[in-house]
N, C-alpha and C positions, 0 to 999 in steps of 0.2 A: 851557302852563305848564312842561312837561318840557323843551322846547327851550330856554327861557330859563335854567333851572337848569343844564342840560348845557353850554350856551354859556358861562355865567358860570364854571362849574367849570373848563373848559378854559382860559379866559382867565386865571383866577387861577393855575392850574398853570403856564402859560406864563410869566406875569410873575414868579413866584417862581423858576422855573428860570433865566430870563434874568438875574435879579438876582444869581445865584450863591449863593442861600441853600441850595439843595439840589442834590445830584448824583443823576442817574438813571442807573443802569447797565443798559444793554440787554444781552440775551442775546448771548453770543459775544464780549464785549469786556471790557476792564478799566476801572477807574475813570477812566483818562485818555482813554478813547474809542478806544484801540488794540485791535485784535483779539488775543485770546489765541492763543498759538502752541503748536501740538502738536509735540512732538519725537519723531521716529521714528528708531530705529537701523536702518540698512539692512544687511541681510545676504542678502536674497533679493529677489524681485520685489515691488515695492510698488505698490499701487493706491489712489489717493485718489478717494473717491466723495462726499465732503462738502465744501461750501465752507468756507473758513477759511485760517488762516496755519499753515504747516508748516516746521519745521527738520528737514532730513534729515541725519543724522550717519553717517559711515562711507562706504564705497564702495558705491554702489547699482548693481547689475547692470542693473536695469530699473525705470523709474518710469512708470506710466500714470496720467494725470489724466483722470478721467471725471466731472468736476464743473465747475460755473461758479463764478466769483468765488473763485479760489484764489491764494494767494501762497506761493511755495516758495523757501527759501534752502537751498543744498546745496553740498557739495564736489564729488565726482566721481560722475557718472551716466553709465553706458555707453550706455544707450538711454533716450530720453525721448519719450513719446507723449502728445500732448494732444488730447483730443476735446471738451473743454469750451470755454466762452467766458469772456473776461476773466480769463485765467490769466496770472500774472506769475511767471517763474522766473529766479533768479539762481544760477548754478553756476560752478564753476571749470573743470571739464573734462567734456565730453560728446562721445561719438563721433557719435551720430546723434540728430537731433531730427525728429520727424514731427508736424506740426500739422494737424489736421483740424477745428479750431474757428475761431472768429472773435474778433477784437479781443484777441489774446494778445500778450504781450511776453516775449521770451526774451533774456537777457543772459548769455552764456557766454564766459569768457576764451578757452578753447581748444575749438573745435568743428570737426569734419570735414565732416559731411554734414547738410544741412537740406532737408526735403521739406515743402512747404506746399500744402494744398488748400483752406484757408479764406480768408476775406477780412479785410483790415485787421489783419494780423499784423505784428509787428516782431521781427526777429532781428538781434542785435548780437553780434559776436565781435571780440576784440582781435587774435586770430591770423588766419591764412589759412584760408578755407573751401575745402575740396577741391571740393565740388559743391553747387549749389542747384537744386532742382526746384520750379517754381512752377506750380500749377494753379488759383490763386485770383486775386482782384483786389485792387488797392490795398494790396499788401504792401510792406514795406520791409526791406532787408537792408543792414547796415553791417558791414564787416569790414576787417581789416588788408590783406587781399588775397582775391581770389576766382578760383579756377582754372577752373571750368566752370559755366555757367549754362544751364539749360533752362527758358525762360520761356514758358509757355502761357497766362498770365494777361494782364490789362490793367492799365495804370498801375502797374506794378511799379517801385519805386525801388531801384536798386542802387548802392552807393557804398562 
């Protein structure tokens, strides 16, 4: 008898939600289903240890991401290190990116040096990359130019 009541309750909740009669807000998001963004003013080393969306304001000397499922929008980051998975970063200028996680996407207008030891990562830069070091598999690099490549992985795409 309890199973029938529980199943009926779930079905009614789903039908009402799909009909647009109510809005359910899940933790970590706003009423439009978009993640809440945490704004951080950079003036020292920043370490991100929780999943979520972040806006980094100011010039960040060092950003370390030690979490999964993170989205970052930033201006200038001198050094970016990612040890989490499924991290997306958009920045204007970064000197060095070190990725030791998997399935990350980094899009930086001006980037000098990229070092990747994880798998299925994507690094994009409008400008010329001075150096790429790859020790993972199935990674992709797109840049306006690339001066030096040290590829120790497999199925690396460089363009």
